Structures are given as C-alpha cells and as structure tokens.
C-alpha positions, -999 to 999 in steps of 0.1 A, spaced: -65 76 -40 -63 111 -35 -29 128 -25 -27 146 7 -2 169 14 8 188 47 -5 227 46 22 245 54 28 286 52 63 283 58 76 267 26 62 264 -5 76 232 -16 69 195 -2 89 169 0 70 134 -6 86 100 -4 75 72 -26 71 38 -16 61 5 -34 44 -20 -13 39 -58 -25 24 -83 -7 29 -119 -18 -7 -138 -8 -19 -173 -15 -58 -178 -18 -84 -204 -30 -97 -190 -62 -126 -212 -57 -140 -196 -26 -120 -161 -31 -132 -130 -50 -107 -112 -75 -77 -92 -56 -92 -59 -74 -121 -62 -50 -108 -73 -15 -107 -52 17 -70 -46 21 -74 -42 59 -86 -77 61 -62 -91 40 -32 -79 61 -50 -96 91 -55 -130 73 -41 -163 93 -43 -197 85 -40 -215 50 -47 -183 34 -24 -153 46 0 -130 34 33 -147 35 56 -116 24 52 -80 26 80 -62 5 85 -25 11 108 -4 -15 121 30 -10 111 46 -47 131 80 -37 118 116 -29 97 140 -50 98 176 -42 63 195 -50 63 229 -55 
C-alpha cells in the first residue's frame, strides 16, 4: 500500500495518525480461500453465518514527517 500525503506548500511537515484495525471473523475453511486473498470490501459486508463479529480500532499515535 502506498503512503499518500496531502501536498501543502505552507508547511514542510506532515502529521499522520496511525491506526491498527483488527477484524474478528469466522469462516468455513472448507469453502473459503485464505484471508490474504480476500476482497476486504466484501468481507466487511458479509452477513449470516460468516460475518465480521468485531472490529477493533486502536490509535497507535501521531507521526510527523519532514
């Protein structure tokens, strides 16, 4: 994933906030591909027996780029 920063001529420093997002999911591995090949937009829209149970968002802090 590429890092995209806003282009601003006023300041040479950019501030980013880092987040860690964890999904707790249940899947039937007999009919499901491995998670590294999933379409994540589709995963967030699952419902029924196979669904996203919890989404954890953790603020990892702010970072300043020069």
